[in-house]
N, C-alpha and C positions, 0 to 999 in steps of 0.2 A: 256751245258756249260763245259761238261767233255771233249767233246771232244779231244782238243788241250793239256789239262792241261799236263804239265812234257813230253810235246812229243817234237818232232824237225821237223819243218817243215822249208822246202827250198821255195824258191820263183825264179823263173828262172826270168831274164828280171825285179826285183823288186825295182829298182830304178823308173822308171813309173810309173805314176799317180794311176794306179789300185796297183803297188807293194806299195807303200807307203801309201796308204789308208786301206789295208789287215795290211797292219805291225801295224799301230796305233791301227786298231780295234781289233786284234790277241794281240798285246801285252797288251791293256790295259783291255782284257775284258776273253781271254782265259790263261794267263799262260803260256805259252808255256816253256820247258827248254829249248828251243834255237829256234831263227827263222835265217836264212842265208837267206841272200841277193846273186843272183848269175845273176852277169852283166859282161859288158864289157867294160865299160865306167869308169875311175879311177874316173874322174872328178865328176863326180854323184853322186858314191858311197862317194865321199869325204863329198859333199852336204848333202847327206843322213845322213851320220854319223853324222854332226852338228847339223841338227834336230833330228835328235834322242839320243843325247849323255847323256838323263837321263835312258835309259834303258841298263843293263849290261847285257841282255840275247841275243843281236842282235849282227850280225856278217856278216862279210863281205868276198866275196869269187868271184876276181874278173876272169873271164870266160868266152867262148864262146860255145853258144849250139850246133855250129861246131864241137866243141871239143869235142868227145867222152870219151878220157880218161882222159879229164880234169871233164866233168861233174861227169864222173865215181866215181872220189877222192871226189868231192864236196859233194856225195850223202853217201859217207860211214856215218852208224848210224842213217839216218833220215828216218822219219816213212810217213810223208806227203808233195806232191810237187803239187806247183801250175806253172802251165807253161804259163808265160803271155808273154815269149821274142816272138817277132814277128817283121818282117819289115813289116810295116803296109800303108805307105802311097800310095795310089793308083796309082798316075800318076809317081812315082818316080818307082816304080814296074814293068809298064809299059815299061820304060826303060831300067829299069836294071831286066830284069825277072829272069838270072843266080844267083842274089843276093838273090833273095827271095826264089827262087828254095832251096838254100845251106841253110837259116836258117830258114823258115817255114817248110819243108818237111823234109830237110836232117835234121835238126834241131830236130825235132819230133822222127826223127828214133832213132837218137842219146840219147835220153832223155830216148825212152821206152827200149832202151835193157842195158844203164847204171841203170834204176829204176828195172829191173830184176833182173841184176846181185845182185845188192844191196840190193836185197829184202824188196823194200819199199812198205809199206802199200796199200796205196791209193792213186792217180795221177788224180787231175784234172785240163785238159787243157782250156784254152778259146779260144772261137773261135769267130765269128761275123756272120752276118746275108749277108753279102756278099758270105760266102763260101755256102747259101743257092741258086741253079742254075745262079753261077757264071759269068758275062762278064769280069771280069778283073782278072789279074795276081793275084793279092794280094788274090782275093777270091776264087780262084783255089789253090791254094797253101794252103789254109785255108780247103777247104773241103777236099783235100788229107791227109791233118794233121788230119781232124777230122775220117777220113778212119782208118787212121794208128793206130791212138789209139782206136777208139773202136774195130780193126781189133785184139789188141795186148791183149785181153784178152782171145783168145781161144788158146794160147801159152806162158801163162804166168809162168807157170810151177811148180812146188815145191813151190817156193816162192811164190804162190798167188797172185801178184801185183795186184789190178783190177786201170782198168782207165776209168774216163769217162769226157765228152764233156758240158762244158758249152756254148750256144752259147745267144749273144745279140745284142743289138743296139749302135747306137750311145751314148757312153756316156756324160752326161753335163759336162761340165769343162775339161775335158780331154786336155792333151797337145796336141797341134795340130789340135783339134776339132774346127767346125764353130761357134761355143758360145763366145772364148776368140778372134777370127777371127774377128766378128762381132762388137765384144767390142772394138776393136783396130780402126774398122773402122768408126764408130762413132764419131770418131775426125775428121773424113774427110767430113762428113756429105753426103758420098755415098754407097750404099751396093751392090757390086756386086753380082746378083744372077743366075744362072743356067737358072732354069724355074719355073715361076709361080707355077705349076703343084705339083713341087718336094715333095713328104712327106717321112718321115722319123722315124723309131722307136727312145725313149730315155730312158736314167734309169740313175739314179745318183750313184754317184763314192760309195759312201755306199750302196745304194741297191742293186748294184752289189759287193760289198764285202758281204755283207750277203745273196745273192743267192750262191753264190760261196760255202759259209759255210756251207750253208743247204744244199748245193749238197754232199759234202763229208759225211754228218751226213745220208741221205738217199741213195745212191749211191750203186749199186750192183755193177758196172763196166760193161759199155758198153753202157750206153744209152747216148743221147743228150739231156741236160736240158735245155728247153727254158723261158725265165719270160716271165709273163704277162704284159706288158708294153705299155703307151701309144705313141702313132705317136702324129706328130707336121707337118703340114704343113712349106718349108723352108722360102715360104713370111710372115706367120703371125710370126713364128721365128724371123725373123728381124722387124715385126712391133712392136711387144712386147719389145724388146731389144731397139729399137730408133723410133718410131712413126715418127719424126720429119726427118729422112734421107732419101734422095732420092733413090730410085732403079733404079740399070740398070742390064737391063737382058743380062746374057752376052754367056750363049746358055750351053749345057751339055758337060762335059770333056769326054776325053778317058777313057773309063772305068768304068763312071758315069751310073749307072739306075735311071730312074724316078720315081722310089718306089724298097724298100725294101723288101724281102720276107725270113720269116726265118723256116717256113715250107710249101714244097709241095705238089702239091694233090698227088705225089708219094710217099712220106714221110709221108703223114696221113694215108695210108695204116696201118704203124705199129706205128701209137701215140697215147698217152695215155693222156688225160687232168687231170690234177691234180686240188688242190682251186686258187694256185699261180702260176702254168706254165703247160707247155707241156711238154711231156717226149717221145723222139723218141727211140722206142728201136730198139735192133739188130736184125738184121733174120737171126744170127748165130743158130745153132741147140742146142749151150751150153745157148741160153739163158733161163731161166725162165721163160713159158709165166704166173705164179703167182705172178712174181715181181709187184710191183706197185698195187695190187689188190684195192687199193681204188681210184684210176682211173679210168675212164670211156671213150669207145672209140671215137675217135673225129668222125663226119659225114665223107660220104665219099665224095671227090673229096676237103676234105676242105685244104686251103688255108691262111695262117699265114702271112699277107701282110699287109705294112704299110699304103697302102689307103684304105682296107677295114676293119680295125682293128674297135674292138667295144669298145675301149679305146682312147680318145682323150685327149691331154694337150693344154689347151686355153692361152691367154695370162697372164691372171689372175694369175694362177698357176705357169705358169712357171715366172712371176718375183716376186714370192714366194722364185722360188726356188734360185734365181740367186740374191735377195736382200741382204743376207747374204753371199753374197760369191763374190761380183763384185769386191773387191779387189784384192781376191784371184788369179781370173780369166785373171785380168788384169795384173800381176805379172807374171801370165806364160805366157801370150804373150810377153810381155817384155823380158823375160828369151829367149824365143824362135828368139829373133833375134839376 
């Protein structure tokens, strides 16, 4: 609990769903000296300022991760960084590939250089299941960013900045996710579904935040942390939200997978299993093989995929997660319009 106490934390892309939840939990439970929200949208910052008006240790810094000089300025005096800034809409990135590269790849490079320049203690970058064996540009850019953050540990120099990555699946209720979309479609009585076989990994916002915080505490620098989270069929998700609605099959969209993978067979050679997660270890010679000794090597050709997962989310469990948050989820859907 003393991890962030009296420390300065900066969150890139901090006005997003994760950034807001992370900020609330950290400000309430960890008492940092300062928490800085770094993002490019001044209106979203204005809205977040209103929501967090009761806190006197939160600051807002307008800037883009594409701007290395602005990042370097914002990172002065910072101890920890959560890198959540990204362009992540799959279809939009297929149509605008150069923009995804500028933010997701060049932005990661800028953050790494600025963090080392300012001798930041630890950086945790948020990734996605789409970065494993990617078939869309969003996933490819996030895989590239993952590689950049892992490799950065080999040249962090005297400052000793440590970089690690957290990779997880779909976040229940995050802005732009399928659940708020389905809740809006519930009013129309028809759910458009891509494929009845499709499965996805699911994690709640508070679970994602708690996992990131825990990753800060146990990182050595260079790991990709993958939480053990449940899978669910998209059709079961639709039925759980509104069993009375009709299903319309529309086919898989460009860049979509039938199932998502977070650890491939090739990754498994360097993966350890802990009680609550998997750790993909770097293959560089600077990595200490005695790190995470409490973990055990996963079986040969292990694959962590949403269709062969050992943990599943059923309709009852999902309804419990949604029951207390449906109004909030609908509000997010309305805000998106």
